[in-house]
N, C-alpha and C positions, 0 to 999 in steps of 0.2 A: 451029410452034414446035419440034417434035421434029427436023424437017429442019435448022432453023437451029442448034440445039444440036449436032447431029451434024456439021454442016459446021464449026462453031467448034472442036469437039473434033479434027477431022481437021487443021484449020489449025494449032492449037496443037501437035499431035503432030508435024507435019511441020516446023514453023518455029520451035519453041521455042528451038533454039540461036541462031538469028538474033535472035529477040526478046531473049534473054538478053544477047547482045553489044550490041544497041542500048541496052538498059536500063543495062548496065554502063558503056558509054562515055558515055551521057548523064548518069548520076549522077556519074561521075568528073569530067566536064567542068564540070558545074554547080558541084560543090564547089570545083574548082580556080579557076574564075572568081570565085566568091564570096570565096574566101580572098585572091586577088590584089587584089580591089577593096576589101576591108574591113580587112585586117590592116595595122597600122602598123609593126610590126617586120618588117624584110625577112627575117630569119632564120626567123621563124614563118611568113611567107607562103611562102617557098621550101619549107619542110618540109611544109606542108599541100598545096601544089600538087604536089610530088613524090609524096607518098603517094596523093593522089587520082588522079594519072595512071598510076602504076605498079601500083596496086592499087585499081582504080576502085570496086568495090562495097564492099569493106572500108574503104577510105580515105574514101569518101563517108559511110558509116555512122558511122565514128569521128569524122569532122569534124562531122557533125550532132549527135552527143552531146556532144563535148568542145571543139569548135572554134568554134561559133557563139555569139556574144555576144547572148543573148536579152534581156538586161536593156536594153541600149542601143536595141534595136529594138522593145521591147514597149510596149503602151499604158500599162503600169504605170510605165514610165520617165517618161511625161508627168505622172503623178501626183506623182512625186518632184520634177519641175521646178515643178509647180504649187504645191508646198508651200513654196516659197521665202518667202512672206510670214511664215512662222514666224520667220525670221531677224529680221525687223523688229519682231515682237511682243516679243522678248526685251528685257530691260532692260539694254542694253549701255552700257558706259562706256569710251570709247576712251582709249588711252594719251595722257598729257600729255607732249608733246615737250619742254617746258621742264624737266620733272623726270624725264627719261628715265633709269631705272636701268640700262639696258643698256650694257655696255662699247662703246667707240667702234667697235672693229673688227668687232663683231658686229651693229651697227645695220643693216647692209645686209640681215640676215636678216629684219628687220621688214618691209622693202619686199618681199622675196621672199615672205614669208608672206602679205602683202596681195594679191599677185598669184596665189599658188598656192591659198590656202584661201578658202572662202566666208565665213569669219569674220574679224573684226578681232581684234587682240591687245588684251586687256582688263586693266586694272589692278585691284588690290583683291581678289586671290584668295588663298586659303590651300590649299596642297597638302601633304598629309601622306603620306609613304611608309609602306606596310604590307608587311612582309616575310613572305611565305608565308601559308598558310591559317590558321595559328594566330593571326595578327594580323588578316588581312583578313576572314575569315568572321565572327568574333564582332562586328567593327565593322559589317559589312553587316547582320547579323541584328539588332543593336541598333537600327540605323537603321530597319529595317522594323518592329520592335516599337514604335517611337516615332512611326511615321507617323500623320498626322492626316487627310490629304486624298488623296494619290496615291502610288503606287509604280509605277515603270516599270523593268522588269528585262529586259535582253537579254543572251544568252549564246550562244556557239557550242556548248558542251557543258554540259548540265544533267543530271547523272547521278541515277538513282534509287538512291541509296545513303544511308549514314548522314547525311552532311552535306546531301545533296539533300533528304532528308525533313525536316530541320530548317528548311530554307528554305520548304518547302511548309507546314509547321506555322505558321511565322511569318507567311507570306502569308495563310493561312486565318484566323488570328486577326485580322489587319488587315482582311480582307474582312468579317469578322463585326462589326467596329467601324464599318463603313460606308466604309472607304477604297476608292477606285477603284484597281484594279490591272490592269496589262497586262503579260503575260510573252511575250517573243518569243525563240524558240529556232530555231537553224538546223535544217533538217529532216534533215540528215545527222548533225550533232552530237547531235541528240536520240536517235539510235539507238545511241550508244556504250554504253548500258546497256539491259538487257532484264529486265522490261518497262520501257517508257519512263516518264519522269516526267509525261508529258502527262495520263494518266488520273487520277492523284492530284490534279493541279492542277485539272482540270476538275470532279472530284468535289467539290472545295472551293469551286466556284463562281467560279473564277478564269478570266478570259479569256486564252486562249493562242493565239498565232499561230506557225505553222511557216514559216520563211523558205525560199522556193524549194522548196516541197513537191512540185511536179510537174515532173519532167524526162522527158517522154515515157513516163511510167510506170516509169522505171528507178530503182533504188535503188543507186547506185554509191558505194562508200566513198571514192573520190577524185574524185567528180563536181566539175566546175568551178563557179565563181561561188558561193562560199559566203559567208555572213555570219560573219566571224571576230571580230566586235566583242563587247566585254564592257562593259556599262554598267548602272549602277543609279542611278536618280534618285528621291529621296524628297521629296515635297511641293514639288518644283521648286526646292529650295534646297540640298539636300545630294546630292552625287554621288560615285560610285565608278567608277573605270575602270582599265584596265591590262591585264595579260596573263593574269589568272586566270579559268579556267572554274570551274564548281561541281562539284568532285570530292573525294571523301573522301581520296584518295591524297596530298593536299597538307597533311594534318593528322597530327601525331604520333600522336594517339589512335587513328587508323584505319589506320596504316601501319607498325605494329610499331616505332614510334619512329624510322623512317627515311623521312620524307615527301619527295616531290619539292619542289623549291624554285621560288619564283616571286615576283613583286612586283606590288602593286596600289597604288592611290592614292586617298585621300579628298580630295574637292574641295569647297570652299565658296567662294561668291562669284559674280560675274556669269558666269563660264565654265560654271557648271552649266546655264544656259539653253542654251548651245551643245551640251552633252551631250544635253539633252532634245530639242533640235531634231533632232539626228541620229536619236535613237530614234523621234521622231514621224514623220520621213520614212520610216524602215524599217517602222514599224507601218502607216502608210497604204499603203505599197508592197505590204505583205503582205495586209492585211485590208480596205483601202479605207475604214477609219474614220479620220476626221480628229480630231486632238487639239488643234486650233487654238483654244484658249480659255484664259482666265485661270486656270482650275482647274489646268491642267498647266503654265502659264507665269506664275506670280506674280512680283511685283517681287523682285529679288534685292539683297542687301546687298553693297556694296563696302567691304572692310576697309581701314582706313588703313595697317595693317602688311602688307597683302597684296602679292602679286607678279604680274607680267604673265604671262598664260596665253592660249593660243589653241588651240582644238580643230581638228584636221585630220582630216577624213573623206576616205577614199580608197576607190576601188573601180572595177570595170570598167564604169562608167557615165560620167556627165559629170565624175566625180572621178578619172578614170584618170590615174595617174602623179603624183599630188600628193605622196605621201610620198617617192617617188623623187626628185622635184625638191627637196624640202626637204633630203634627205640630201646630194645633190650640192652644194647651196649651202653647207651646213654644213661639209662636208669641204673645200671650196675656200677657206673663209675662216679655218679653224683655224690658229692660230699657234704653239701650245705643245703641246697634246696632244689626242688623240681616244681616248676610252674607250668601247668598244662591247662589249656582251654580248648574245648571241642564241643560241637553241637550234638554229636552222636557218640556216646561213650559206652562201648560194649567190648572191652578187652577180653581176650581169651584167657584161659587159666594161667598160661605162662606169663603174660603181661601183667595180670593181676598179682602174681607172685613177685614179679620184679618190682612193682610199685610198693607192695606191702613190705617186702624185705628192705627196700630202701628206707621206708618209714621206720621200721624196727631198728635199723642201723643208726637212727637219729637224724636222718635227712628230713627236712620239712617238705612234705608232699602236698601240694594244693591242686585240686582238680576243679575247674569251673565249668559248669554245664548250664544250659538254659532252664529257667523256671517254667517257661512256656515254650514247649517244643512244637515245631511245625509238623512233626510226624508223631502222632499219638501212640501208635503201636511201638515205635522205637523207644519212646519215653517209658512206656510200661515195662519193656524188657530191660531198659537201663536201671530202672528202680528196683527190679527184682534181684540184682546182684550187687547193689551198692553196699549192702551190709558186709560182704566179704572184704571190702576195702576199709570201711569205717571201723570195723572191730580191730583192725591191725594198725590203726593210727593214721590212715590217709584221710585228709580233710577234703570233704566233698562240699562244694558250694553251689547252690542253685540261685541264679540271678533272675529277679523278676523283671517285668517290662518287655520291651520288644525283643524278638528272637535274635540271637547272636550266632552267626554262621561261621565265625572265625575259627581257624585251626592253628593254634600257636603253642609252642613248647620252648622253654628255655631251661638250661641246666647251669646252676652255680653262677649266674650272671655273666656268662661268657660264651656259651654255646647255644645256638638256637636251631630249631627245625620248623620250617614253615612251608605251607603249600596247600595242596588240595586234599590231603589224606585226613580222614576222620580216624578215630581210634575204635574201629569196629571191624568185624570180619569182612564186610563188603569191601571196604577200602583196602584192607591188608591182604585179601586173598582173591577178590573177584574183579574189582575195578582196575582200570589203568589210571595211575595217579602220577603226579609230578610235584616234587618237594625240593627244598633247598636246605643244605647244611651250611650254616653261616657262623663263623667265628668272629664275633664283633661285640664288644662290651656295650657300645651305644645301642645297637639293635636289641640286645638282651635286656637292657634297661628300659627301652620303649615297651617291650612285651611285658616285663614285670610291672611297669607302671599301669599298663592297660588292665592287666589281670588284677592287680591290687585295687585299682579303682572299682572294678566290678565286684570284688569281694566286700568292699565297704558297704555295698547295698544288697549283699547276698544273704541267703539263709543257709546256715551250716546244717548238713544232714547229720542226725544222731541215730544211734541204734534204737533209742526209745521212740523216735518219730517213725522210723521204718517199721518197727514191730507193732506200733500202735495203729497202723492202718487196718481197716476192717478186713476180716478173713477173706471174704470173697474178692476184694481188690488185690490182696496179696496172691491169692490163687490165680486170678486172671493174669497178673503180672508174670507169675512163674510159667504159666502155660504159654504165654506169648514169648517169654524168654527162651523157651525150647526151640523156637524158630529163628532165634537171633542171628545165626550165620547168614540168613537170607533176607533180613529186613532191610 
């Protein structure tokens, strides 16, 4: 044995440079081949292949951490596919074509949604917009306090702060009443506050799941494949969804009267079952516990004064590209105006073309973004490509003041798309997102009023302003823009 170990030591001492070269070349080649065979975006494939070949060890390591879609390849993805019967358990009421309230030129979006989403468009829903934490959080807490059977809560960020502890208290009280509760938090989002909210929840006897909690043992603040969804379903009949995480900074009382802005939506009607279906998929994906029973999926009421709603779940699994397809379809059929608000505006070349072509067709295209972004690098990258839109007639507005986290889109005052998705590659390709397609003039008007109110105080971006920035700032922005798919 000693002789064998000595010979092995001599071999490694003499030949380690050769072994290092073989290991480096093999790792780089394997990463390059995998990227070329699995990536659907040619630019992403070229980038990963080049990185793996020119920097084999580092490139292979980075690709292993950030480039491999583990969800689509994992056994847990099979669980998500196996959960499809949940869709059939929901009490769905398909739209009545004879009494279709959708404007004629937007009806093609019904067919698009049928092809893109796993869910049908459902009549009989009530959607109530909630502006900011001062409207959304009290409504959500009231729902939890009145819960009789079940509470399903999913969030990207659930901070251990003043408002987070109010949610814990309300959930604990509901648990004491015998309510079944499941809380799902993204494993990265859970760490935005220290100590995390996980311990108080578990101390209260609440079942908590952490989405994608193990990535090779790494805890990276910008790790890929995050659950960015926000959903709360109470007793299977009342839902909340939109752009809001659970953070005290969105309430006046906890932000010195200057809260960040956002928008959330209260949902009643058959579409709540679709929200619950998405949560149940994510819960089973994370914990392997199935929620396929009538406790979590009771019969839902369709309101005679309700509106058509469809939930659209997107993500880097079988749902890849669904929101992107919905946006492209909506931009292409708009005839009068497109109103869009998003905190992170980094559309790819196809979406840029859809917006600019709409503007060139005579459609009024207004895009509202924050004047003060909470992510500086993202803001630099956003600024680097604004000229591509401005020069073709798209009106870009920067709103000063407190940061606005809302994600809102309305087309021609009749069709709206709201939820958790930003208009960037991370939301459209890497994150798990949850949005709603809503055909409702009243909601569209609310969104238009909110956006028009922001525009009144906004600064319109011009080509002269963008070109007048110092050269080194423009260069900095362009360099950071190169990394925009992963910001």
